[in-house]
C-alpha positions as CSV (number, residue, x, y, z in Angstrom):
1,M,-78.0,-15.4,9.9
2,L,-77.8,-19.0,11.9
3,L,-81.2,-19.4,10.1
4,E,-80.3,-17.8,6.3
5,E,-77.7,-20.6,6.6
6,E,-79.8,-23.0,7.1
7,I,-82.3,-22.2,4.2
8,L,-78.9,-21.4,1.9
9,E,-77.8,-25.3,2.8
10,Q,-81.3,-26.6,2.2
11,E,-81.8,-24.9,-0.9
12,R,-78.4,-26.3,-2.3
13,D,-79.9,-30.1,-0.6
14,A,-83.2,-29.6,-3.5
15,E,-80.8,-29.0,-6.0
16,R,-78.1,-32.0,-5.7
17,M,-81.1,-34.1,-4.9
18,K,-83.3,-32.8,-8.2
19,R,-80.2,-33.0,-10.2
20,E,-79.5,-36.8,-8.7
21,R,-83.2,-37.7,-9.9
22,D,-83.0,-36.3,-13.7
23,E,-79.6,-38.3,-13.5
24,A,-82.1,-40.9,-12.2
25,I,-84.4,-40.4,-15.2
26,R,-82.1,-40.3,-17.5
27,E,-80.4,-43.7,-16.5
28,R,-83.8,-45.2,-16.4
29,E,-84.4,-43.7,-19.9
30,E,-81.7,-45.3,-21.9
31,L,-81.4,-48.6,-19.4
32,S,-84.8,-49.2,-21.4
33,Q,-83.9,-48.6,-24.7
34,E,-81.6,-50.7,-25.0
35,K,-83.7,-53.6,-23.6
36,E,-86.0,-52.9,-26.1
37,T,-82.7,-52.7,-28.4
38,L,-81.8,-56.5,-27.0
39,A,-85.5,-57.4,-27.3
40,L,-85.2,-57.2,-30.7
41,N,-82.1,-58.1,-31.4
42,F,-83.0,-61.7,-30.4
43,A,-87.2,-61.3,-31.9
44,R,-84.9,-60.8,-35.2
45,T,-82.6,-63.8,-34.2
46,L,-85.4,-66.4,-32.7
47,L,-87.5,-65.6,-36.0
48,K,-84.3,-66.6,-38.1
49,M,-84.3,-70.0,-36.8
50,G,-87.4,-70.6,-37.8
51,L,-89.9,-70.0,-34.3
52,P,-93.5,-69.1,-35.2
53,V,-94.5,-65.5,-34.1
54,A,-97.3,-66.5,-31.7
55,E,-93.5,-67.8,-30.0
56,V,-91.0,-65.1,-30.5
57,A,-93.0,-62.9,-28.9
58,R,-93.8,-64.8,-25.7
59,Q,-89.4,-65.3,-25.0
60,T,-89.8,-61.8,-26.1
61,G,-91.7,-60.3,-24.1
62,L,-93.2,-57.5,-27.7
63,S,-96.2,-57.5,-29.3
64,E,-96.9,-60.1,-31.5
65,E,-98.1,-57.2,-34.1
66,R,-94.2,-56.0,-33.4
67,V,-93.1,-59.3,-34.2
68,R,-94.9,-59.7,-37.6
69,G,-93.5,-56.3,-38.8
70,M,-90.0,-57.5,-38.5
71,Q,-90.7,-60.8,-40.8
């Protein structure tokens, strides 16, 4: 009986850990999307200010090709 209870507890712990991991992955993906959105908005602002594509790419971490496509 004690062994069965321990097995059930381990299974519950494993399920909880899986849910927590899945939630952490979702949160990381959401943060990544937010970070990209901020970088794109910042790049647009810098381009409007007249900064060259290479400088905008350097400051935002976006590729020059991607920044060029925003013009």
